[in-house]
C-alpha positions in Angstrom: 0.0 0.0 0.0 1.3 3.5 -0.9 0.4 5.9 2.0 -0.6 9.5 1.8 2.2 11.2 3.7 1.8 15.0 3.1 -0.7 17.7 2.4 -0.4 21.0 0.6 -2.5 24.2 0.4 -2.0 26.9 -2.1 -1.6 30.5 -0.9 -1.6 34.1 -2.2 -0.3 35.6 1.0 2.2 33.4 3.0 2.1 35.5 6.1 -1.7 35.5 6.2 -2.1 31.8 5.8 0.7 31.1 8.3 -1.0 33.4 10.9 -4.4 31.8 10.3 -3.3 28.2 10.9 -0.9 29.1 13.7 -3.5 31.2 15.5 -6.6 29.0 14.9 -5.1 25.5 15.2 -1.7 26.0 16.9 0.3 24.7 14.0 4.0 25.4 13.7 4.8 27.1 10.3 8.3 27.4 9.0 9.0 29.4 5.8 11.7 27.9 3.6 12.6 31.1 1.8 12.8 32.1 -1.8 15.6 29.6 -2.6 13.2 26.8 -1.9 10.2 28.3 -3.8 8.8 30.1 -0.8 7.4 26.9 0.5 6.1 26.9 4.1 6.4 23.7 6.1 3.4 22.9 8.4 4.0 20.9 11.5 0.6 19.8 12.9 1.7 17.3 15.6 4.8 16.6 17.6 4.6 12.8 17.1 2.7 10.5 14.8 -0.7 9.6 16.1 -0.2 5.9 15.6 3.2 4.7 16.9 4.6 2.0 14.8 3.0 3.2 11.6 5.0 4.8 8.8 6.0 8.4 9.8 3.7 11.0 8.5 0.9 8.8 7.2 -2.7 9.9 7.3 -5.8 8.0 6.4 -8.8 9.4 4.5 -12.2 8.5 3.0 -14.6 9.3 0.2 -18.0 10.9 0.7 -21.1 11.1 -1.5 -21.9 14.5 -2.9 -24.8 16.2 -1.2 -26.4 19.2 -3.0 -27.4 20.7 0.3 -23.8 21.1 1.5 -21.5 23.8 0.1 -17.9 23.5 -1.1 -17.6 19.7 -1.5 -14.0 19.3 -2.7 -11.0 17.3 -1.5 -9.9 18.6 2.0 -7.9 18.0 5.1 -10.0 17.3 8.2 -8.5 18.8 11.4 -9.4 17.3 14.7 -10.4 19.9 17.4 -11.5 19.7 21.0 -14.4 22.2 20.8 -16.0 22.7 17.4 -17.9 25.8 18.4 -14.7 27.5 19.7 -12.9 26.5 16.6 -15.7 27.9 14.4 -15.5 31.2 16.2 -11.7 31.3 15.8 -12.0 30.6 12.1 -14.4 33.5 11.6 -12.4 35.8 13.9 -9.2 35.2 11.8 -10.6 35.7 8.3 -12.0 32.3 7.5 -15.6 31.3 6.7 -17.5 28.4 8.1 -19.6 26.5 5.6 -23.0 25.8 7.2 -23.6 24.3 10.6 -21.9 21.3 12.2 -23.6 17.9 11.6 -23.2 14.7 13.6 -21.4 11.8 11.9 -22.6 8.9 13.9 -19.8 7.2 16.0 -17.3 9.8 14.7 -18.2 13.3 15.9 -19.4 16.7 14.8 -18.1 18.0 11.5 -18.2 21.2 9.5 -16.2 22.5 6.5 -14.6 25.9 6.3 -12.6 28.2 3.9 -9.3 29.5 5.1 -8.0 33.0 4.3 -6.8 31.8 0.9 -10.0 30.2 -0.1 -8.8 26.6 0.6 -11.7 24.4 1.7 -10.9 22.2 4.7 -12.9 20.7 7.6 -12.9 20.3 11.3 -14.2 17.5 13.4 -14.8 17.3 17.2 -14.5 13.5 17.7 -17.2 11.7 19.6 -16.4 10.1 22.9 -15.8 6.9 21.0 -13.0 8.6 19.0 -9.9 10.4 20.3 -7.7 13.1 18.6 
């Protein structure tokens, strides 16, 4: 099996996107400089969530399109402890929340958002059966 090991978001303003993800989600952002194409490295966790798995791997899934939900595109889903607080932070720092959170049975509350650069991503507050 070939794992997914990295994600990338495009940006128009590197300082703005870095400030958004650092402030809203606490990520560590490291600019690489012009010599490396102005790439910004994003560190989202200090260690892998599943010890013993290949470093950096993430799992995913596929969902059926629903005409009642906006912005259904590939995205990264970010685990949060309090979805309401995270939604407030997204809005306060220039993002836009897409609709209201909905419960995914046995997984948690989920809602999509646009960041400051127009990238569509999502947040989930795991249910008690799941952990971050």
